[in-house]
DSSP file (Angstrom, degrees, kcal/mol; ACC not computed):
  #  RESIDUE AA STRUCTURE BP1 BP2  ACC     N-H-->O    O-->H-N    N-H-->O    O-->H-N    TCO  KAPPA ALPHA  PHI   PSI    X-CA   Y-CA   Z-CA
    1    1 A M     >        0   0    0      0, 0.0     4,-1.5     0, 0.0   131,-0.0   0.000 360.0 360.0 360.0 -29.6   47.7  -87.2  209.9
    2    2 A L  H  >  +     0   0    0      1,-0.2     4,-1.4     2,-0.2   115,-0.0   0.863 360.0  51.6 -64.0 -35.0   50.3  -87.4  207.1
    3    3 A K  H  > S+     0   0    0      1,-0.2     4,-1.2     2,-0.2    -1,-0.2   0.866 103.3  58.5 -69.9 -35.8   49.5  -91.1  206.6
    4    4 A E  H  4 S+     0   0    0      1,-0.2     3,-0.4     2,-0.2     4,-0.2   0.901 105.0  51.2 -56.8 -41.6   45.8  -90.3  206.3
    5    5 A I  H >< S+     0   0    0     -4,-1.5     3,-1.4     1,-0.2    -1,-0.2   0.891 105.4  54.4 -66.0 -39.8   46.6  -88.0  203.4
    6    6 A A  H 3< S+     0   0    0     -4,-1.4    -1,-0.2     1,-0.3    -2,-0.2   0.766 109.2  50.0 -64.7 -24.2   48.6  -90.8  201.6
    7    7 A E  T 3< S+     0   0    0     -4,-1.2    -1,-0.3    -3,-0.4    -2,-0.2   0.359  83.5 124.6 -97.0   5.2   45.5  -93.1  201.9
    8    8 A L    <   -     0   0    0     -3,-1.4     3,-0.1    -4,-0.2    83,-0.1  -0.287  39.6-171.5 -63.6 148.3   43.0  -90.6  200.5
    9    9 A T  S    S+     0   0    0      1,-0.4     2,-0.3    81,-0.1    -1,-0.1   0.565  73.2   6.9-111.4 -19.8   40.9  -91.6  197.5
   10   10 A S  S    S+     0   0    0     80,-0.1    -1,-0.4    81,-0.1    81,-0.3  -0.979  86.0  74.8-154.9 162.8   39.4  -88.2  196.9
   11   11 A G  E     -a   91   0A   0     79,-2.7    81,-3.0    -2,-0.3     2,-0.4  -0.629  69.3 -75.1 123.3 177.3   39.7  -84.6  198.1
   12   12 A A  E     -a   92   0A   0    100,-0.2   102,-2.6    -2,-0.2   103,-1.7  -0.961  33.3-169.6-120.7 131.7   42.0  -81.6  197.7
   13   13 A V  E     -ab  93 115A   0     79,-2.8    81,-3.5    -2,-0.4     2,-0.6  -0.983   7.0-158.0-121.2 126.8   45.4  -81.3  199.5
   14   14 A L  E     -ab  94 116A   0    101,-2.8   103,-3.3    -2,-0.4     2,-0.5  -0.927   5.3-169.3-107.8 121.5   47.3  -78.0  199.5
   15   15 A I  E     +ab  95 117A   0     79,-3.2    81,-3.2    -2,-0.6     2,-0.3  -0.953  13.7 179.6-109.4 121.4   51.0  -78.1  200.1
   16   16 A T  E     + b   0 118A   0    101,-2.9   103,-2.6    -2,-0.5    83,-0.3  -0.784  49.5  50.5-118.6 162.9   52.6  -74.7  200.6
   17   17 A G  S    S-     0   0    0     81,-1.6    80,-0.2    79,-0.4    82,-0.2   0.715 118.4 -71.5  87.5  21.9   56.1  -73.5  201.3
   18   18 A N        +     0   0    0     78,-1.5     2,-1.8    80,-0.3     3,-0.3   0.910  69.8 171.3  62.2  44.6   57.9  -75.3  198.5
   19   19 A G     >  +     0   0    0     77,-0.4     4,-2.3     1,-0.2     5,-0.2  -0.461   9.6 157.4 -85.0  65.1   57.6  -78.7  200.1
   20   20 A K  H  >  +     0   0    0     -2,-1.8     4,-2.7     1,-0.2    -1,-0.2   0.889  68.7  53.5 -58.8 -42.8   58.8  -80.6  197.1
   21   21 A R  H  > S+     0   0    0     -3,-0.3     4,-2.0     1,-0.2    -1,-0.2   0.901 110.3  46.6 -63.2 -41.1   59.9  -83.7  199.0
   22   22 A I  H  > S+     0   0    0      2,-0.2     4,-2.1     1,-0.2    -1,-0.2   0.931 113.5  48.2 -66.3 -46.0   56.4  -84.1  200.6
   23   23 A A  H  X S+     0   0    0     -4,-2.3     4,-2.5     1,-0.2     5,-0.2   0.903 111.0  51.6 -61.8 -41.1   54.6  -83.6  197.3
   24   24 A R  H  X S+     0   0    0     -4,-2.7     4,-2.6    -5,-0.2     5,-0.2   0.902 107.5  52.9 -62.3 -42.0   56.9  -86.1  195.6
   25   25 A I  H  X S+     0   0    0     -4,-2.0     4,-2.3    -5,-0.2    -1,-0.2   0.927 111.7  45.5 -59.9 -46.0   56.2  -88.7  198.3
   26   26 A Y  H  X S+     0   0    0     -4,-2.1     4,-2.7     2,-0.2     5,-0.2   0.928 113.6  47.9 -65.9 -45.2   52.5  -88.4  197.9
   27   27 A L  H  X S+     0   0    0     -4,-2.5     4,-2.3     1,-0.2    -1,-0.2   0.905 113.0  48.8 -63.6 -40.0   52.6  -88.5  194.1
   28   28 A N  H  X S+     0   0    0     -4,-2.6     4,-2.2    -5,-0.2    -1,-0.2   0.914 112.1  49.0 -64.5 -41.9   54.9  -91.5  194.1
   29   29 A A  H  X S+     0   0    0     -4,-2.3     4,-1.0    -5,-0.2    -2,-0.2   0.926 113.7  45.3 -63.8 -45.2   52.6  -93.3  196.6
   30   30 A W  H  <>S+     0   0    0     -4,-2.7     5,-1.6     1,-0.2    -1,-0.2   0.866 112.5  52.0 -67.8 -35.4   49.5  -92.6  194.6
   31   31 A G  H ><5S+     0   0    0     -4,-2.3     3,-1.6    -5,-0.2    -1,-0.2   0.872 104.8  55.6 -67.5 -37.4   51.2  -93.6  191.4
   32   32 A R  H 3<5S+     0   0    0     -4,-2.2    -1,-0.2     1,-0.3    -2,-0.2   0.778  99.1  62.4 -65.7 -25.5   52.3  -97.0  192.9
   33   33 A E  T 3<5S-     0   0    0     -4,-1.0    -1,-0.3    -3,-0.2    -2,-0.2   0.468 124.4-104.0 -78.1  -0.3   48.7  -97.7  193.7
   34   34 A G  T < 5S+     0   0    0     -3,-1.6     2,-0.2     1,-0.3    -3,-0.2   0.587  70.5 148.9  90.9  11.3   48.0  -97.6  190.0
   35   35 A R      < -     0   0    0     -5,-1.6     2,-0.4    27,-0.1    -1,-0.3  -0.564  48.4-122.6 -80.3 142.6   46.3  -94.2  189.8
   36   36 A R        -     0   0    0     -2,-0.2    27,-2.3    24,-0.1    26,-1.5  -0.726  28.7-155.9 -86.2 130.8   46.7  -92.1  186.7
   37   37 A I  E     -c   63   0A   0     12,-0.5    14,-2.8    -2,-0.4     2,-0.4  -0.908  11.7-169.8-115.6 132.5   48.3  -88.7  187.4
   38   38 A L  E     -cd  64  51A   0     25,-2.5    27,-2.6    -2,-0.4     2,-0.4  -0.987  11.0-175.3-119.2 128.0   47.9  -85.6  185.3
   39   39 A A  E     -cd  65  52A   0     12,-3.2    14,-2.6    -2,-0.4    27,-0.2  -0.941  33.0-139.3-123.4 144.4   50.2  -82.6  186.1
   40   40 A E  S    S-     0   0    0     25,-1.9     2,-0.3    -2,-0.4    -1,-0.2   0.963  90.3 -37.1 -59.5 -51.4   50.3  -79.0  184.7
   41   41 A Y        -     0   0    0     24,-0.2    -1,-0.4    11,-0.1    10,-0.0  -0.932  66.3-107.4-161.4 167.1   54.0  -79.4  184.8
   42   42 A L        -     0   0    0     -2,-0.3     4,-0.0    -3,-0.2    10,-0.0  -0.900  20.7-175.9-109.4 113.3   56.4  -81.0  187.3
   43   43 A P  S    S+     0   0    0      0, 0.0     2,-0.3     0, 0.0    -1,-0.1   0.399  81.0  24.6 -82.1   4.3   58.6  -78.8  189.5
   44   44 A F  S    S-     0   0    0    -24,-0.0     2,-0.2   -21,-0.0   -23,-0.0  -0.958  96.4 -85.4-157.1 164.7   60.3  -81.9  190.8
   45   45 A Q        -     0   0    0     -2,-0.3     2,-0.4    -3,-0.0     0, 0.0  -0.533  38.2-168.6 -80.9 145.0   61.0  -85.5  189.6
   46   46 A V        -     0   0    0     -2,-0.2     2,-0.2     2,-0.2     4,-0.1  -0.993  20.9-122.0-133.0 139.3   58.4  -88.2  190.2
   47   47 A E  S    S+     0   0    0     -2,-0.4   -16,-0.1   -23,-0.2     2,-0.1  -0.503  75.6  12.1 -75.1 147.8   58.8  -92.0  189.8
   48   48 A G  S    S-     0   0    0     -2,-0.2     2,-0.5     2,-0.0    -2,-0.2  -0.280 108.5 -23.7  85.6-170.0   56.5  -93.7  187.3
   49   49 A D        +     0   0    0    -18,-0.1   -12,-0.5    -2,-0.1     2,-0.4  -0.680  55.5 169.5 -88.1 125.5   54.2  -92.3  184.7
   50   50 A V        -     0   0    0     -2,-0.5     2,-0.3    -4,-0.1   -12,-0.2  -0.993  24.7-140.8-132.5 126.3   52.9  -88.8  185.0
   51   51 A Y  E     -d   38   0A   0    -14,-2.8   -12,-3.2    -2,-0.4     2,-0.5  -0.668  11.7-144.3 -87.6 141.5   51.0  -87.2  182.2
   52   52 A I  E     +d   39   0A   0     -2,-0.3   -12,-0.2   -14,-0.2   -11,-0.1  -0.908  47.1  96.5-108.3 129.4   51.7  -83.5  181.5
   53   53 A G  S    S-     0   0    0    -14,-2.6     5,-0.1    -2,-0.5     3,-0.0  -0.966  77.1 -51.8 172.4 177.1   48.8  -81.3  180.3
   54   54 A P    >   -     0   0    0      0, 0.0     3,-1.3     0, 0.0     4,-0.1  -0.613  40.2-156.7 -75.3 119.2   46.1  -78.9  181.2
   55   55 A P  G >  S+     0   0    0      0, 0.0     3,-1.0     0, 0.0     6,-0.1   0.738  86.7  66.2 -69.6 -22.0   44.1  -80.4  184.1
   56   56 A F  G 3  S+     0   0    0      1,-0.2     3,-0.0     3,-0.0     0, 0.0   0.552  99.2  53.2 -77.8  -5.5   41.0  -78.3  183.3
   57   57 A E  G <  S+     0   0    0     -3,-1.3     2,-0.4     1,-0.1    -1,-0.2   0.349 102.4  61.0-110.3   5.2   40.5  -80.0  180.0
   58   58 A S    <   +     0   0    0     -3,-1.0     3,-0.1    -4,-0.1    -1,-0.1  -0.995  39.0 176.4-139.8 139.6   40.4  -83.7  181.1
   59   59 A D        +     0   0    0     -2,-0.4    -1,-0.1     1,-0.1    -3,-0.0   0.192  65.6  92.7-117.3  12.6   38.3  -85.8  183.4
   60   60 A D        +     0   0    0      2,-0.0     2,-0.3     0, 0.0   -24,-0.1   0.350  68.1  86.0 -92.9   6.0   40.0  -89.1  182.7
   61   61 A F        -     0   0    0     -3,-0.1   -24,-0.2    -6,-0.1     3,-0.1  -0.719  60.8-149.9-112.4 158.7   42.6  -89.1  185.6
   62   62 A D  S    S+     0   0    0    -26,-1.5    29,-2.2    -2,-0.3     2,-0.4   0.782  86.1  33.7 -91.4 -32.6   42.5  -90.1  189.2
   63   63 A V  E     -ce  37  91A   0    -27,-2.3   -25,-2.5    27,-0.2     2,-0.4  -0.978  65.9-165.2-130.0 137.5   45.0  -87.6  190.6
   64   64 A Y  E     -ce  38  92A   0     27,-2.2    29,-3.4    -2,-0.4     2,-0.5  -0.974   6.9-156.0-123.8 137.9   45.7  -84.0  189.4
   65   65 A L  E     -ce  39  93A   0    -27,-2.6   -25,-1.9    -2,-0.4     2,-0.5  -0.963  12.5-175.8-112.4 118.2   48.7  -81.8  190.3
   66   66 A I  E     - e   0  94A   0     27,-2.5    29,-2.9    -2,-0.5     2,-0.4  -0.968  14.6-145.8-116.5 126.3   48.0  -78.1  190.0
   67   67 A V  E     - e   0  95A   0     -2,-0.5    29,-0.2     1,-0.2    27,-0.1  -0.759  68.3  -5.6-101.0 135.7   51.0  -75.8  190.6
   68   68 A N        +     0   0    0     27,-3.8     3,-0.5    -2,-0.4    -1,-0.2   0.914  66.5 166.3  54.4  56.5   50.8  -72.3  192.3
   69   69 A P  S >  S+     0   0    0      0, 0.0     3,-0.6     0, 0.0    11,-0.1   0.796  74.6  50.8 -70.1 -26.4   47.0  -72.0  192.7
   70   70 A L  T 3  S+     0   0    0      1,-0.2    -2,-0.1    28,-0.1     7,-0.1   0.634 103.4  59.5 -85.4 -14.0   47.2  -69.1  195.1
   71   71 A S  T 3  S+     0   0    0     -3,-0.5    -1,-0.2    27,-0.0     2,-0.1   0.176  85.9 105.8 -99.6  16.6   49.5  -67.0  192.8
   72   72 A R  S <  S-     0   0    0     -3,-0.6    -4,-0.0     1,-0.2     5,-0.0  -0.413  77.9 -88.8 -93.7 169.5   47.2  -66.9  189.9
   73   73 A S     >  -     0   0    0     -2,-0.1     4,-2.3     1,-0.1     5,-0.2  -0.237  42.9-103.8 -69.8 166.3   45.0  -64.1  188.5
   74   74 A K  H  > S+     0   0    0      1,-0.2     4,-2.0     2,-0.2     5,-0.1   0.891 121.8  50.4 -60.9 -41.4   41.6  -63.5  189.9
   75   75 A A  H  > S+     0   0    0      1,-0.2     4,-2.1     2,-0.2    -1,-0.2   0.901 110.7  49.1 -64.6 -41.5   39.9  -65.0  186.8
   76   76 A E  H  > S+     0   0    0      1,-0.2     4,-2.3     2,-0.2    -1,-0.2   0.874 109.2  52.9 -66.6 -36.7   42.1  -68.1  187.0
   77   77 A K  H  X S+     0   0    0     -4,-2.3     4,-2.3     2,-0.2    -1,-0.2   0.895 108.8  49.8 -64.7 -39.6   41.3  -68.5  190.7
   78   78 A E  H  X S+     0   0    0     -4,-2.0     4,-2.1     2,-0.2    -2,-0.2   0.911 111.0  49.1 -64.7 -42.3   37.6  -68.4  189.9
   79   79 A E  H  X S+     0   0    0     -4,-2.1     4,-2.3     1,-0.2    -2,-0.2   0.900 111.0  50.7 -62.6 -40.6   38.0  -71.0  187.1
   80   80 A L  H  X S+     0   0    0     -4,-2.3     4,-2.9     2,-0.2    -2,-0.2   0.904 108.3  51.8 -64.0 -41.9   40.0  -73.2  189.6
   81   81 A K  H  X S+     0   0    0     -4,-2.3     4,-2.1     2,-0.2    -2,-0.2   0.912 111.0  47.5 -62.5 -42.4   37.2  -72.9  192.2
   82   82 A K  H  X S+     0   0    0     -4,-2.1     4,-1.6     2,-0.2    -1,-0.2   0.916 112.9  49.2 -62.7 -42.8   34.6  -74.0  189.7
   83   83 A W  H  X S+     0   0    0     -4,-2.3     4,-0.9     1,-0.2    -2,-0.2   0.918 110.8  49.3 -64.7 -43.5   36.8  -76.9  188.6
   84   84 A L  H  < S+     0   0    0     -4,-2.9     3,-0.5     1,-0.2    -1,-0.2   0.879 108.1  54.8 -63.1 -38.0   37.4  -78.0  192.1
   85   85 A A  H >< S+     0   0    0     -4,-2.1     3,-0.5     1,-0.2    -1,-0.2   0.857 112.2  43.1 -63.5 -35.2   33.7  -77.9  192.9
   86   86 A S  H 3< S+     0   0    0     -4,-1.6    -1,-0.2     1,-0.2    -2,-0.2   0.567 113.0  52.9 -88.7  -8.2   32.9  -80.2  190.0
   87   87 A H  T ><  +     0   0    0     -4,-0.9     3,-1.4    -3,-0.5   -76,-0.3  -0.180  62.3 128.8-119.3  39.9   35.8  -82.6  190.7
   88   88 A G  T <  S+     0   0    0     -3,-0.5    -1,-0.1     1,-0.3   -77,-0.1   0.677  70.6  60.8 -67.7 -17.7   35.2  -83.4  194.4
   89   89 A D  T 3  S+     0   0    0     -3,-0.2    -1,-0.3   -79,-0.1     2,-0.2   0.487  96.3  76.4 -88.1  -3.2   35.4  -87.2  193.6
   90   90 A K  S <  S-     0   0    0     -3,-1.4   -79,-2.7    -6,-0.1     2,-0.6  -0.591  85.8-112.7-101.9 165.6   39.0  -86.8  192.3
   91   91 A L  E     -ae  11  63A   0    -29,-2.2   -27,-2.2   -81,-0.3     2,-0.5  -0.897  36.0-172.3-100.1 121.6   42.2  -86.5  194.2
   92   92 A V  E     -ae  12  64A   0    -81,-3.0   -79,-2.8    -2,-0.6     2,-0.6  -0.964  12.6-162.8-122.1 125.3   43.8  -83.0  193.7
   93   93 A L  E     -ae  13  65A   0    -29,-3.4   -27,-2.5    -2,-0.5     2,-0.6  -0.936   7.8-163.5-106.8 115.2   47.2  -82.0  194.9
   94   94 A L  E     -ae  14  66A   0    -81,-3.5   -79,-3.2    -2,-0.6     2,-0.6  -0.886   5.9-164.1 -99.7 120.6   47.6  -78.2  194.9
   95   95 A Y  E     -ae  15  67A   0    -29,-2.9   -27,-3.8    -2,-0.6     2,-0.4  -0.924   7.5-176.6-114.3 114.3   51.3  -77.3  195.1
   96   96 A E        -     0   0    0    -81,-3.2   -78,-1.5    -2,-0.6   -79,-0.4  -0.925  20.1-155.4-113.9 131.3   52.1  -73.7  196.1
   97   97 A H  S    S+     0   0    0     -2,-0.4    -1,-0.1   -80,-0.2     2,-0.1   0.884  75.7  74.9 -71.1 -38.6   55.7  -72.3  196.3
   98   98 A K  S    S-     0   0    0    -81,-0.2   -81,-1.6   -82,-0.1     2,-0.5  -0.408  91.2-106.6 -78.9 155.4   54.9  -69.5  198.7
   99   99 A Y        +     0   0    0    -83,-0.3     2,-0.4   -82,-0.2    -1,-0.1  -0.669  43.3 166.1 -85.3 125.4   54.3  -70.3  202.4
  100  100 A V        +     0   0    0     -2,-0.5   -84,-0.2    -4,-0.1    19,-0.1  -0.992   9.2 144.0-137.9 129.0   50.7  -70.1  203.7
  101  101 A R  S >  S+     0   0    0     -2,-0.4     3,-1.4    17,-0.1     4,-0.1   0.330  78.5   3.6-126.6 -97.0   49.5  -71.4  207.0
  102  102 A D  G >  S+     0   0    0      1,-0.3     3,-1.3     2,-0.1    37,-0.1   0.750 119.7  72.1 -67.8 -22.8   46.9  -69.7  209.0
  103  103 A S  G >   +     0   0    0      1,-0.3     3,-2.0     2,-0.1    -1,-0.3   0.467  68.1  95.1 -74.2   2.0   46.4  -67.0  206.4
  104  104 A I  G X   +     0   0    0     -3,-1.4     3,-1.8     1,-0.3     6,-0.3   0.785  69.8  72.7 -59.9 -25.4   44.7  -69.7  204.2
  105  105 A T  G <  S+     0   0    0     -3,-1.3    -1,-0.3     1,-0.3    -2,-0.1   0.641  87.7  62.3 -67.0 -12.2   41.4  -68.3  205.6
  106  106 A R  G <  S+     0   0    0     -3,-2.0     2,-0.4    -4,-0.1    -1,-0.3   0.580  90.6  82.1 -86.0 -10.3   41.9  -65.2  203.4
  107  107 A Y  S X  S-     0   0    0     -3,-1.8     3,-1.3    -4,-0.2     4,-0.2  -0.777  73.3-141.4-101.0 139.3   41.7  -67.2  200.2
  108  108 A G  G >  S+     0   0    0     -2,-0.4     3,-1.2     1,-0.3     4,-0.2   0.726  97.6  71.1 -67.4 -22.2   38.4  -68.3  198.6
  109  109 A I  G >  S+     0   0    0      1,-0.2     3,-2.0     2,-0.1     4,-0.5   0.647  73.6  87.4 -69.3 -14.2   39.9  -71.6  197.6
  110  110 A R  G X  S+     0   0    0     -3,-1.3     3,-0.9    -6,-0.3    27,-0.5   0.779  76.0  67.2 -58.5 -27.6   39.9  -72.7  201.3
  111  111 A E  G <  S+     0   0    0     -3,-1.2    -1,-0.3     1,-0.2    25,-0.3   0.739 104.8  43.0 -64.3 -23.0   36.3  -73.9  200.9
  112  112 A F  G <  S+     0   0    0     -3,-2.0     2,-0.4    -4,-0.2    -1,-0.2   0.445  92.6  98.6-104.5  -3.0   37.5  -76.7  198.6
  113  113 A I    <   -     0   0    0     -3,-0.9    24,-0.4    -4,-0.5  -100,-0.2  -0.729  41.3-179.7 -93.5 133.1   40.6  -77.8  200.5
  114  114 A D  S    S+     0   0    0   -102,-2.6    20,-2.7    -2,-0.4     2,-0.4   0.794  73.5  21.5 -95.1 -36.8   40.5  -80.8  202.8
  115  115 A Y  E     -bF  13 133A   0   -103,-1.7  -101,-2.8    18,-0.2     2,-0.5  -0.994  61.1-160.3-136.1 141.6   44.1  -80.8  204.1
  116  116 A L  E     -bF  14 132A   0     16,-2.7    16,-2.7    -2,-0.4     2,-0.5  -0.987   4.7-170.4-119.6 127.0   46.7  -78.0  204.3
  117  117 A I  E     -bF  15 131A   0   -103,-3.3  -101,-2.9    -2,-0.5     2,-0.7  -0.966   4.9-168.6-117.9 113.6   50.4  -79.0  204.6
  118  118 A A  E     -bF  16 130A   0     12,-3.1    12,-2.6    -2,-0.5     2,-0.4  -0.902   5.9-165.1-107.2 111.3   52.6  -75.9  205.4
  119  119 A Y  E     + F   0 129A   0   -103,-2.6     2,-0.4    -2,-0.7    10,-0.2  -0.792  10.4 174.9 -99.1 134.7   56.3  -76.7  205.0
  120  120 A K  E     - F   0 128A   0      8,-2.6     8,-3.3    -2,-0.4     2,-0.7  -0.978  22.1-150.5-142.5 128.5   58.9  -74.4  206.4
  121  121 A R  E     - F   0 127A   0     -2,-0.4     6,-0.2     6,-0.2     2,-0.1  -0.874  23.9-148.4 -96.8 114.9   62.7  -74.8  206.6
  122  122 A E    >   -     0   0    0      4,-2.5     3,-0.7    -2,-0.7     4,-0.4  -0.419  15.6-126.5 -83.4 158.8   64.0  -72.9  209.6
  123  123 A T  T 3  S+     0   0    0      1,-0.2    -1,-0.1     2,-0.1     4,-0.1   0.574  99.9  69.6 -81.4  -9.5   67.4  -71.3  209.7
  124  124 A V  T 3  S-     0   0    0      2,-0.2    -1,-0.2     1,-0.0    -2,-0.0   0.122 123.7 -81.8-100.5  22.2   68.4  -73.0  212.9
  125  125 A G  S <  S+     0   0    0     -3,-0.7    24,-2.1     1,-0.3     2,-0.3   0.786  94.6  91.6  92.5  28.7   68.8  -76.5  211.5
  126  126 A F  E     - G   0 148A   0     -4,-0.4    -4,-2.5    22,-0.2     2,-0.4  -0.995  58.6-133.3-150.1 160.9   65.3  -78.0  211.3
  127  127 A E  E     -FG 121 147A   0     20,-3.2    20,-2.5    -2,-0.3     2,-0.4  -0.875  17.5-155.8-110.4 144.2   62.2  -78.4  209.1
  128  128 A R  E     -FG 120 146A   0     -8,-3.3    -8,-2.6    -2,-0.4     2,-0.5  -0.979   7.1-172.0-123.9 131.1   58.7  -77.7  210.3
  129  129 A V  E     -FG 119 145A   0     16,-3.0    16,-3.0    -2,-0.4     2,-0.6  -0.969   4.0-166.4-124.8 115.6   55.6  -79.2  208.8
  130  130 A D  E     -FG 118 144A   0    -12,-2.6   -12,-3.1    -2,-0.5     2,-0.5  -0.896   7.0-167.9-101.0 124.6   52.2  -78.0  209.9
  131  131 A V  E     +FG 117 143A   0     12,-3.2    12,-2.6    -2,-0.6     2,-0.4  -0.951   7.4 179.7-115.7 129.5   49.3  -80.2  208.8
  132  132 A A  E     -FG 116 142A   0    -16,-2.7   -16,-2.7    -2,-0.5     2,-0.5  -0.983  21.0-144.2-131.5 141.2   45.7  -79.0  209.2
  133  133 A R  E     -FG 115 141A   0      8,-3.1     7,-2.8    -2,-0.4     8,-1.3  -0.901  23.2-157.6-101.4 130.8   42.4  -80.7  208.3
  134  134 A L  E     - G   0 139A   0    -20,-2.7     2,-0.4    -2,-0.5     5,-0.2  -0.857  14.6-174.3-112.5 143.8   39.8  -78.2  207.0
  135  135 A E  E >  S- G   0 138A   0      3,-2.5     3,-1.6    -2,-0.4   -21,-0.1  -0.983  79.4 -12.1-134.0 124.5   36.0  -78.5  206.9
  136  136 A D  T 3  S-     0   0    0     -2,-0.4   -25,-0.2   -25,-0.3   -24,-0.1   0.842 130.0 -54.3  54.5  37.1   34.0  -75.8  205.2
  137  137 A G  T 3  S+     0   0    0    -27,-0.5     2,-0.4   -24,-0.4    -1,-0.3   0.514 116.4 108.1  80.5   5.4   37.1  -73.6  205.0
  138  138 A K  E <  S-G  135   0A   0     -3,-1.6    -3,-2.5   -27,-0.1     2,-0.5  -0.921  74.2-114.7-118.5 143.7   37.9  -73.7  208.7
  139  139 A I  E     +G  134   0A   0     -2,-0.4    -5,-0.2    -5,-0.2     3,-0.1  -0.626  37.5 167.6 -75.4 121.2   40.7  -75.5  210.5
  140  140 A V  E     +     0   0A   0     -7,-2.8     2,-0.3    -2,-0.5    -1,-0.2   0.607  66.1  15.8-109.7 -18.0   39.2  -78.3  212.6
  141  141 A E  E     +G  133   0A   0     -8,-1.3    -8,-3.1     2,-0.0    -1,-0.4  -0.976  65.0 176.7-154.9 140.8   42.4  -80.3  213.5
  142  142 A S  E     -G  132   0A   0     -2,-0.3     2,-0.3   -10,-0.2   -10,-0.2  -0.992   6.7-176.2-147.4 156.0   46.1  -79.5  213.2
  143  143 A K  E     -G  131   0A   0    -12,-2.6   -12,-3.2    -2,-0.3     2,-0.4  -0.991  15.0-143.1-150.0 146.2   49.4  -81.1  214.1
  144  144 A T  E     -G  130   0A   0     -2,-0.3     2,-0.4   -14,-0.2   -14,-0.2  -0.945  10.3-166.5-117.2 133.8   53.0  -80.0  213.8
  145  145 A Y  E     -G  129   0A   0    -16,-3.0   -16,-3.0    -2,-0.4     2,-0.4  -0.950   4.8-165.7-115.6 137.2   55.9  -82.2  212.9
  146  146 A I  E     -G  128   0A   0     -2,-0.4     2,-0.4   -18,-0.2   -18,-0.2  -0.986   4.7-174.9-125.9 134.7   59.6  -81.1  213.4
  147  147 A R  E     -G  127   0A   0    -20,-2.5   -20,-3.2    -2,-0.4     2,-0.3  -0.990  13.5-147.4-131.5 125.0   62.6  -82.8  211.8
  148  148 A R  E      G  126   0A   0     -2,-0.4   -22,-0.2   -22,-0.2   -23,-0.1  -0.633 360.0 360.0 -86.1 147.4   66.2  -81.8  212.6
  149  149 A Y              0   0    0    -24,-2.1   -23,-0.2    -2,-0.3    -1,-0.1   0.343 360.0 360.0-131.9 360.0   68.9  -82.1  209.9
C-alpha cells in the first residue's frame, strides 16, 4: 500500500506521528517525477526544488505540503476543508506532528483524506507504520508495517 501512495497523481495523504522520513521519501519521489511542490514550510530537508509559501493562495502547483492540519484553530480547519474540496485534482500531503490513527474518525477533515499513514516509534526497538485507505471518511483497508532498528 505504501507503493500505491508513491504512485498517486491526485488525492490527500495524511501522515501523523512525526513520520519525517516517510514524508521526505514521498516528496522526493514526487519531485523526481517533475512535479512542482509548494510547502507552507519544511520541517525536514527535501531533495530538489520545493517552493515555500501559503498553499491556499496558489493553484499552480502539482503537490502541496500542509503542516499540522489537525492542530489548527476551528476557523483554519474550515478553510482547509473548503480548500481540500476544491483541490481534489491535486496531490496534497498533510503532515501532522501528533499521532492519530483510529481517532481520525473524530475529525471533520477525514472526508477529504484518501490515505492515512500513522507512524509510531516504539520504546522496545522498533517502528510501526499503520497505513489505511479511507473512502467517505471511513477506513476500508488497512495494513501494518513493522521495522526493527
